[in-house]
C-alpha positions in Angstrom: 25.0 0.6 -7.4 24.0 2.2 -10.9 21.0 2.3 -12.3 21.6 -1.0 -14.4 22.4 -2.7 -11.1 19.1 -1.6 -9.6 17.0 -2.6 -12.6 18.7 -5.7 -12.4 17.9 -6.2 -9.1 14.1 -5.3 -9.5 13.9 -7.6 -12.7 15.3 -10.6 -9.9 13.0 -9.8 -7.3 10.0 -9.8 -9.5 11.4 -13.2 -11.1 11.5 -14.7 -7.6 7.8 -13.3 -6.5 6.4 -14.9 -9.8 7.6 -18.0 -8.4 6.5 -18.2 -5.1 3.3 -15.8 -5.4 -0.5 -16.6 -7.1 -1.2 -12.8 -8.1 -1.8 -11.3 -11.4 0.8 -10.3 -14.2 -0.4 -6.7 -13.7 0.7 -6.8 -10.1 4.1 -8.3 -10.9 4.1 -5.5 -13.6 3.6 -2.6 -11.1 6.0 -3.9 -8.7 8.4 -4.2 -11.4 7.6 -0.6 -12.7 8.7 1.3 -9.1 11.9 2.3 -8.4 11.8 0.7 -4.8 15.5 2.1 -4.0 14.1 5.6 -4.7 11.8 5.0 -1.7 14.5 3.7 1.0 17.0 5.6 3.0 20.3 6.1 1.1 21.8 3.9 3.7 19.6 1.0 2.8 19.3 1.2 -0.7 21.7 -1.5 -1.1 19.3 -3.7 0.5 15.9 -2.3 -1.6 15.2 -5.2 -3.7 15.8 -7.8 -0.6 12.1 -9.4 0.0 11.8 -7.6 3.4 10.5 -4.6 5.0 13.4 -1.6 5.7 13.1 1.0 8.2 11.9 4.3 6.8 12.6 6.3 10.2 9.6 7.5 12.9 9.5 4.0 14.0 8.0 3.2 10.6 8.8 0.8 7.9 8.4 0.1 4.0 6.3 -3.2 3.3 8.3 -6.0 2.0 7.6 -6.1 -1.7 5.6 -10.0 -1.9 3.5 -8.3 1.1 2.7 -5.2 -1.4 2.3 -7.6 -4.1 -0.5 -9.9 -1.9 -2.1 -6.6 -0.9 -2.4 -5.0 -4.5 -3.8 -8.1 -6.0 -6.2 -8.7 -3.4 -7.5 -5.1 -4.0 -8.4 -6.4 -7.6 -8.3 -3.0 -8.7 -8.2 -1.5 -12.4 -7.5 1.7 -14.4 -9.6 4.1 -13.4 -10.5 2.6 -10.1 -10.1 5.5 -7.2 -8.5 3.9 -4.5 -7.6 5.1 -0.5 -5.0 4.7 1.4 -4.3 4.7 5.2 -0.9 5.5 5.7 1.4 7.0 3.2 4.7 5.8 5.0 7.0 6.6 2.2 5.0 6.1 -1.0 5.8 3.1 -2.1 3.0 1.2 -2.5 0.9 4.1 -3.3 3.1 4.0 -6.2 2.4 0.6 -7.1 -1.2 1.1 -6.9 -0.7 4.2 -9.4 0.9 1.9 -11.7 -2.2 -0.4 -11.6 -5.1 2.4 -11.8 -3.4 5.2 -13.4 -2.4 8.8 -12.5 -4.9 10.8 -9.9 -6.8 7.9 -8.8 -4.7 7.2 -5.3 -5.7 9.5 -2.4 -3.6 8.5 0.3 -3.3 10.0 4.5 -0.3 9.7 6.7 -0.7 10.3 10.3 2.9 11.6 10.6 3.4 14.9 9.2 7.0 14.8 8.4 6.4 11.1 6.2 3.6 12.7 4.2 5.4 16.0 3.3 8.6 13.9 2.1 6.3 11.1 0.5 4.5 13.8 -1.4 7.8 15.5 -2.6 9.2 12.0 -3.6 5.8 11.1 -5.7 5.5 14.1 -7.6 9.6 14.1 -8.4 9.2 10.7 -9.2 6.3 11.4 -11.4 3.2 9.7 -9.7 0.1 11.8 -9.6 -0.9 11.0 -5.9 -2.8 13.2 -3.7 -1.0 12.7 -0.2 -2.7 14.6 3.1 -1.3 14.5 6.8 -3.9 13.2 8.9 -5.8 10.7 10.6 -7.2 7.9 8.3 -11.1 7.7 10.0 -11.6 11.2 9.0 -9.3 12.1 5.9 -11.0 13.5 2.4 -14.2 13.6 4.0 -15.2 15.5 0.6 -14.4 12.6 -1.7 -17.1 10.7 -3.2 -17.3 6.6 -2.0 -13.6 5.2 -3.3 -13.6 2.1 -5.6 -11.2 0.3 -2.9 -9.3 1.2 0.3 -6.4 -0.9 2.0 -4.6 0.3 5.1 -0.4 -0.1 5.6 -1.1 -0.3 9.3 -2.9 -2.6 12.4 -6.1 -1.5 13.6 -6.6 -3.8 16.8 -10.3 -4.0 16.9 -10.9 -4.5 12.9 -11.4 -2.0 10.2 -12.6 1.1 11.5 -16.4 2.1 10.9 -15.5 5.3 9.3 -13.3 3.6 6.8 -15.3 0.9 5.5 -18.1 3.7 5.4 -15.8 5.2 2.4 -16.0 2.6 0.6 -18.7 2.2 -2.3 -20.9 -1.2 -2.1 -19.2 -4.2 -4.3 -15.7 -2.3 -3.4 -13.1 -3.9 -1.3 -11.1 -3.4 1.5 -7.5 -5.1 2.1 -5.7 -4.3 6.0 -4.2 -6.3 8.5 -6.2 -5.9 11.7 -5.3 -7.1 15.4 -2.9 -6.7 18.1 1.1 -7.7 17.4 1.8 -11.1 17.4 -1.9 -11.9 16.4 -2.6 -9.9 13.3 -4.5 -11.3 10.3 -4.9 -10.1 6.6 -7.9 -9.7 5.8 -10.2 -8.5 3.1 -13.6 -6.9 2.9 -16.3 -6.8 0.4 -18.9 -4.4 0.8 -22.3 -5.6 0.2 -26.1 -4.3 0.0 -26.7 -6.3 3.3 -23.3 -6.0 4.8 -19.3 -6.6 5.0 -17.7 -9.9 3.6 -14.6 -11.1 5.3 -12.3 -13.2 4.2 -8.8 -14.3 6.0 -5.4 -14.3 4.2 -3.0 -15.2 6.9 -0.8 -13.8 9.4 0.9 -10.8 9.1 3.3 -8.2 10.7 2.5 -4.6 10.5 2.7 -1.4 12.7 -0.2 -0.4 15.1 -2.5 2.1 13.5 -2.0 5.4 15.5 
């Protein structure tokens, strides 16, 4: 496939998402702007615009585009918002969020050092100003002020760790899969002055949080 083929496949993917999902147009525009094929291993690039997860090595996957769209929409962020991502993976989801919030506003941590290094270089090469570090999402970016939003691309079994909840400002949101394999739910937390409001957005399937 050449660039024109990839562009056409990406447009077709977004057209399908528009028919199936109730998400904002800016979310779909972000999905259409990011070259997903550049984030998957070369052997899988012909399948890059199928709406399905794909392996990226180290027992990790790139999420299906519809799931990235749903999570991005639930975050409800805009230009200038600072977002914390736990689970960089290949960097695709971070790139989509960066399209929404702008350069320099996405901070991402990846538990697998090799994936973090590869994602950092890939994002830089593609022109995305995303800060990527290797480490544990519970303790990453300790010197940063509270974020406007956070999301996890891996599933903690006992709910979103308090260390991550505490990193998000009052009024901010966290979107994450939670639960054990086979019983995971996608949740959105809204941080309030007097506690955390939780919404359930259905069953999902993600790799477990390390």
